[in-house]
C-alpha positions, 0 to 999 in steps of 0.5 A: 722194964722200959716203956717206949713213947716214940720211935725214930722215923727218919730224922724225927720221932713219931709218938707210939704211946699215949704219953708221946701223943700227949707230949706232942699235943702239949707242945702244939698247944704251947706253940699255938698259944705263943703264936697268938700272943705274939702275933696280936702285938706284931706289926709284920711277919718278921716281928711274929717270927722273931717273937716266937723264935725264943719260945718255939725253938727251945720247946722243940729242942726239949721235945726232941730230947725227950723223944730221943731218950724215950725212943725204942733205940735209946741207950 
């Protein structure tokens, strides 16, 4: 029996279980923590963007991959 964590909603995935919601909340908490840590030492907006990019993009890709594997239409 397979448990569905996400359902596809256009190009993105929407959480439908507590596991999916917990994963999205952990992702958001990680992104906020990275933003605050990088922005503390950045001198401009571009410094902040270049600083958070290597952390946020792989985390978003990982979240998308997990969502695609635990969605209701995953094969």
